[in-house]
N, C-alpha and C positions, 0 to 999 in steps of 0.2 A: 316479601316476596315485589317487589313493585310491577301493576300492573301494566302495559304494555297499550300504547296510543290504537293503536293497529288492534287489540284486541276489546278496545273499551268500543271502537270503532265499529266494529263487526257487531256485540252485542247492544248497540243503540245504545249507550251509558257516555256518548264522551258528549259531553254541551258545556264545548268549551267558554260561551257565556255567564254560566252559572255558576267558574269558577274567576270570575275577574268579581273579587272585593277591593269597593276606592276606598281609597285612604286622602283618595285629595279631601283636603280641607273648606276646598270650594264650592266641589260636591257635596259634602256632607251637609254647607247651611243653604244649599240650593234643596231639597228633600226637606231642612229643616219649614223652610219655608211652604215646599209645596204642602207638607201634613200640615203646615199652622192654615193655611188660605183653605184647605178642605175643611179643617175645622170649623173653621169660623162660615164658610157655606154652608155647612149641615147643622149646626146655630139658625142662621136666620132663614132659609128657606126653608117652603114646605118640601114635606118627606118623597114627593113624586118628581120635585125640579132637583132636587139632591140625587136622584135616584140616577136622574137623565144626567148631569155631571159625572158620576161614573161611569154608568157604561159608555160615556167619549172616553174617559179617562181610559178604559177597556179596551179601547179599539186604537187610539192612543198608543198605549204597550205592548200592543200587539203590530202596529204597524211601523213602530218604532226596531220591534225585535225582527220582521221579516227584513228590515231595510240593514242592521247589521247581519243580519245571518248571508244579506247580497254580499258585506261591504267585506264578511271573512272569504265566503267566497272567491272571490272576484280576486284580494291579495293572495291565498293562497295562490291561487290559477297565475295571478304573477310574478307571486315569488318560482314556484314549479318552471315557469317558459325562463325564467332567469336562469334557475339551474341548469336548466334542459341549454344553452346557446351557450353558459361559460365549457360544461363538461362536451358540447361536438362542433368548434369550433374547434380551426386551428388554434396551439399552444405553440403564442409564437416569445411567449418570457418564461421561465423558471426566475424567483426570486430576484428579478428586476434584472437578468441578464435573455441575450436572443438568442434562442437557439441555432 
């Protein structure tokens, strides 16, 4: 049986960002380059300096996550407001014909 989104939301199990799996080859290339740079820096820098870079990446990831959540909320609200506008407006046309 398929779970309902509202039930998942209620129980705190609905995490849209975790459901996104990019299949974009460009995204995969970028992630590969990041991994390569991180490995290079890990090998070249003293451990303490590399730990600072990892901490910065963690903060950047948190910032990106917060921004993504805000963008999701904004998009959801915009969609909901659009639906309210559509359904609360006068029905002027049905199947291309004026009422």
